[in-house]
C-alpha positions as CSV (number, residue, x, y, z in Angstrom):
1,M,0.0,0.0,0.0
2,H,1.2,3.5,-0.8
3,P,2.5,5.2,2.4
4,A,0.1,8.1,2.0
5,L,-2.8,5.6,2.0
6,E,-2.1,3.9,5.3
7,T,-5.3,2.6,6.9
8,R,-6.5,5.0,9.6
9,S,-9.5,4.6,11.9
10,D,-10.5,8.3,12.0
11,L,-9.7,9.5,8.4
12,S,-10.0,13.0,9.8
13,E,-6.8,14.4,8.5
14,P,-5.7,14.4,4.8
15,T,-3.1,11.7,4.0
16,C,-2.9,12.1,0.2
17,T,-1.0,14.9,-1.4
18,R,-2.2,17.1,-4.3
19,V,0.2,16.8,-7.2
20,A,-2.0,17.5,-10.2
21,P,-4.3,20.2,-11.6
22,R,-7.8,20.1,-10.0
23,A,-11.3,21.0,-11.2
24,A,-14.4,22.0,-9.3
25,L,-17.4,20.0,-10.5
26,G,-20.9,19.1,-9.4
27,V,-21.5,15.8,-11.0
28,T,-23.8,13.1,-9.5
29,C,-22.0,9.7,-9.5
30,E,-22.4,6.3,-7.9
31,V,-19.9,4.7,-5.6
32,R,-19.6,1.4,-3.8
33,Q,-17.4,-0.2,-1.2
34,G,-17.2,-4.0,-0.8
35,T,-20.5,-5.7,-1.0
36,R,-22.5,-2.6,0.0
37,A,-25.2,-1.2,-2.3
38,W,-24.3,1.5,-4.8
39,Q,-24.7,5.0,-3.3
40,R,-25.3,8.3,-5.1
41,V,-22.8,11.0,-4.3
42,V,-21.7,14.3,-5.7
43,L,-18.3,14.5,-7.3
44,E,-17.2,17.9,-6.1
45,D,-13.5,18.0,-7.1
46,L,-11.5,16.0,-9.6
47,S,-7.8,15.7,-10.6
48,P,-6.0,13.0,-12.6
49,T,-4.9,11.4,-9.4
50,G,-8.0,11.7,-7.2
51,F,-11.3,13.3,-6.2
52,R,-13.5,14.6,-3.4
53,I,-17.0,13.4,-3.0
54,L,-19.9,14.5,-0.8
55,R,-22.4,12.4,1.1
56,L,-20.7,9.0,1.2
57,A,-22.4,7.1,4.1
58,S,-20.2,5.3,6.5
59,P,-16.9,5.3,4.6
60,D,-14.6,2.3,5.4
61,P,-10.9,3.1,5.0
62,S,-10.0,-0.5,4.9
63,K,-11.8,-1.1,1.6
64,P,-11.3,0.2,-1.9
65,L,-14.0,2.3,-3.4
66,W,-15.4,1.9,-7.0
67,I,-16.8,5.0,-8.7
68,R,-19.0,5.3,-11.8
69,I,-18.4,8.7,-13.3
70,P,-20.8,9.3,-16.2
71,G,-19.1,8.8,-19.6
72,I,-16.1,6.7,-18.5
73,Q,-15.4,3.2,-17.2
74,L,-15.6,2.0,-13.6
75,L,-12.7,3.3,-11.6
76,T,-11.1,2.1,-8.3
77,A,-9.8,4.4,-5.6
78,N,-8.6,4.3,-2.0
79,L,-10.0,6.6,0.8
80,C,-7.5,9.2,2.1
81,W,-9.6,11.3,4.4
82,T,-13.0,12.3,5.5
83,R,-14.2,15.7,7.0
84,G,-17.9,16.1,7.7
85,K,-19.8,15.1,4.6
86,A,-16.7,15.2,2.3
87,T,-14.4,12.3,1.5
88,G,-11.1,12.5,-0.4
89,C,-9.9,9.6,-2.5
90,E,-6.9,8.7,-4.6
91,F,-7.3,6.7,-7.8
92,T,-5.4,3.4,-7.9
93,A,-4.4,4.3,-11.5
94,P,-4.3,8.0,-12.4
95,L,-6.6,9.2,-15.2
96,H,-4.9,10.0,-18.5
97,I,-4.8,13.8,-18.8
98,A,-7.0,13.8,-21.9
99,V,-9.7,11.8,-20.0
100,F,-9.4,14.3,-17.1
101,E,-9.8,17.3,-19.4
102,H,-12.7,15.7,-21.3
103,L,-14.6,15.1,-18.0
104,V,-14.0,18.7,-16.9
105,R,-15.2,20.0,-20.2
106,Q,-18.3,17.8,-20.2
107,A,-19.2,18.8,-16.6
108,G,-18.5,22.5,-17.2
109,G,-16.0,22.4,-14.4
110,D,-13.7,25.1,-13.2
111,L,-10.1,24.0,-13.8
112,R,-7.6,25.1,-11.1
113,R,-3.9,24.6,-11.3
């Protein structure tokens, strides 16, 4: 496991570092951990290496998360932190920059570097 993704019981402090451009979005997605049912969440922030979602019920830091972002394949990520209703995750394999830019354009996102 990546050192920045060590399992933590509280997930209250960020453990992943931002290393890529980010975009503010507001896209409804579905996520799932383990055998739990799919949950609807809001993808609030996206970068090629990770994302922030809102409203993930009972996040489990010991399990990977699968996310369905409209228009692309199912992706896997690890939980890095949670603060209130927000959860930060890091993709297990970064998005290609062209895929990232396409998603931002489609969602009408605000790109921040």
